[in-house]
Each structure stands twice: as structure tokens, then as C-alpha cells.
N, C-alpha and C positions, 0 to 999 in steps of 0.2 A: 449666610447659608449654612445649614447644618445637614449632616447626612453620614451614611456609612461609607466604607471604602469603595464599594461598587459605584455609588452615586458620585463620589469625588472623582473616581477614575473616568466615569462617563463625562463629567463636566470638563475634565482635562482633555479628553479626546475631542470634544466639541471646540475647545479653544485651539487645539492643534489644527483641526479641520478648517477653522476660520482663518488660519494663517497667522495667529498671534505669535507663534514660535516657528522658526524655520529649521530645517535639518541641520544638525550640528550645533545648534544654539543651546547654551546652558539654561536650564529651567530654574525658576525660583527655588529657594531652599525649602525643606520640609517645614521649618518654623514660619517662613513667610506665607506659604500656602495654608498652613494650619490657621494662621491669623485671618487670612482672607476668607476662609470658609467656616471659621468658628468651630473647628474640630481639634481633637488632640493630634499631636505630631505622629503618634503611632498609626492613626487612621490614614494620614497622608502617606506614611511609609507603606502601609498595606496597599493603598491605591497605586503607588509606584511599583509594588511587586506585581500587581495585575498587568500594568502597562508594559513592564519589562518582559513578562511572560508572553505577551502578545507581540513582542519584537518592536515596540514603539520607542522604548527608552533604553538607554545604556547608562549604568551607574559606575562611576570611577572613584575609588577610595581616595579621599583627600582633594578631589577635584569637583565633585558634584554630580548632578544628574543631567544628562543631555538627550535631546531628541535625536534619534538616529538619522543619518544622512538619507538612507533608503530603508525605511522600516521593513523588517522581515515579517514573513507570515508565520503564524503558529501552525503546528502540524495539523490541528483540526481543520483550519481554514484551507490548507493545501489539499487535504483529503476531500473536503467538501467540493472544491473546484474539480477534482478528478472524477467526480460522479458523472460528468458529461463526457468522459473519455469515449472515443469512437472505437468500434470493434477493430478497425484497421490499426489504430495506435496500440490497442491491447495486444494484438498479435505480434507486432514488432517488438514490444517489451517482453512478451513471452519467449520470443526467439532469442532474446538476449539472456534471459535469466534461467529458463528451464533446462537447456542443455548443460549449463554449469551446475545446476542443482543435481541433475542426474549423475554427472561426473563425481560430485562430492558424495552423493549417496552410495555410489559403487564402492567408494573407499571407506566410508564411515558407518554405513548401516550395520546394525546388529542382525543376528539371525532372526530374531523376533520382528524386527523392522521389515526385513525382506518378506517374511511370512505374511505380515499385514498388507504389504503392497500386493503380494500374490493373491491374497483373499479378495482385495478390491477388484483385481483383474478378473478373477473367476466369477465374481458377482456381476461384473459388466458383461461377461461372455454369456451368462445364463439368462439375462433379461432381454426383452425385445421391445418394450415400449420406451418411448423417448424420455419421459421424465425420470424413470428409474435408471436408464442408461446414463443420462446426463449426471445424475447424482453419483453413480459409481465411477464414471469417467473423471469427474472433478475430485472424487476421493482418492483415486489412483494417483493423480498428480499431487494432491495435497500430502499424501503419505510419503512421497518421494522427498518433498521439501522438508517434511518433519524429521527426516533422519540425515540431513546434511551436516548437522552439528554446527550450523552457522545461524546464529540467532537473528542477525539482521536480514539475511536472505529469507528466512522463514517469515519475518514480519512483512517484508515486501510482498511475499506471496499472499499473506492474509489480506493485504490491500487489493490484490488482483482478484481474490475470491469474492470480496465485497462487490467489486466492479462487475464480475461475471454474473452476479445475482440480479443485475439490472434487467428490467423487462425487455429492453431492446436487444440485449445479448441473447436471452432465452428465445425470443421470437425469431431471431436470425438462425439460431441452432435448430429450432423446430422446422423452419422452412427448408433447411438443408438436410434434414434427417432422412435417411433411407436405410433399409436393411442392409443393402450392399455396402454402404459406407460404414455402418456400425460394425459389420464383420471385418472390414478393412482396418478400422481403428483398433479393433481387438487384436488383429494380427500384429499391428505395429506396437501395441502395448506389450504383446508377448515378446517381441524382439528387445524392447527396452528392459523388460523383466529378466530376460535371459542374460543380457549384458550386466545387469546389476548382480545377479546371482553368481556370475563368473568373475565378479570383481574387476571388470574392465572399464575404467573411467572414460577412456576415449570412445570406446564402442557405445557405451551408455549415452554419452553426450551426442554422438552422431545419430544414434537411433532416435533420440528425443527430437533432435533438429529435423530429421526426416519426417517424423510424425507431425510436428507442428507445421511444416510446410504443406503437408497434405490437408490439415485442418484449415490453414490459411486459404489454400486453393478452393476448398469446398465452400467456405464461408464467404469469401470475397471475390472469387473468380479470378484470382491472380496469384502467382507464386511470389516469394520474397524477391 
């Protein structure tokens, strides 16, 4: 058999799936596999790189290449599975992350950061239609995460933003939208913004949690 690193990696995946090698077992050497497949050793090495990136293999200097006991999932696969996240699960995670983000923002945001959050809030106040309000509502929360000075927290929020763009999330928001609720959300945003501008982390976190509990109640019909 001849082929590139991708085809060799796929062939090895099939052999693993067929049970030829079990978790923790040492795989044949690069030289042995190169002879089996009629390719150069560096082609097998690149195939190993692909499988290692997928969490299927572990390489140990001086010991060889082993199939992982419990293969880990790559980040892309994890995010793909998260696309089916329910709104209820989403709200629980938001309640964990967003109060902390508001607290960090109260401490770490620059004056220009706070002005940008304020501008998103004013835009949300000024609009009345649901799609435009939803945009500025999401932007208000995004700008808070953007000034936490915590890269990992910001990236977690980027995943949440992708999930919030799913049709079922938008449809649920549309069903629960009402002018009275929009105005209430804007008042709660104002309280969050006031705590941020006052540089009060605890108040900012508490205001954010109170706001998310309101959202949870309106979307799901139950408090935390």
C-alpha cells in the first residue's frame, strides 16, 4: 500500500477500531509500518503526528508509540458535540462564568473598555425590535468578557457565543421577547454597568447573577 500521511493515519485508525491494538499497547515502529505500507518513515511519522493530535496515540522518547488507554477527544470534536447543548445547560454555565467575568471586568477594564460596554447598553436601550436588541444584548455581554484580561475566560465565552447563535436558542428568545422584558433587561444591564463604572467587583458579579436569573426564569420558566 502506498499513500500520504492522511491515508496512513486513516488506515491505522481502522486497525485500532478493528481491535488489532488495545489501549496501552505499543504500536509497531515507524520503520516496521513504513515497510508494511511501502512509504517513507517520515510519512509514518506525520501520520503519527495526526493521530497524536487527535488524542489517539501517546509517544514516549526511548519507549515507542502507544495507543492511549482512553483516547482523548480533540478540541474540534468537543466543540462539535457541544452544538447540541440545551438552553437549560447553557444558562447554568452562564451563571457560573458571567458573574466572575463581570467581577474581573470591574477590576481590569480600561476607561475605553467601559465606554464600549456603555455604548452597547445605550444601543440596546434605543432599539425595540427583537433581532437588533438580541444583537446588542449579546454585544453587551461580549464586551464585558473582552476586558476581563483573562484569555481562557474570553475563549470560553466565544464558545458560548457560537452556541447562542443556534436556531433553537434564537427561537426561544423570540418566543419570550416582550417590550416589558426588554426594558427590564435594560434596567438590569444599567445596574451591571453602574457597578463596573464604580469598580465594585462584588456588586458587578451580584448584578450579573441577578440578571441571568431573570433571563433563566423568562426563557425556561424556572429560577436557578
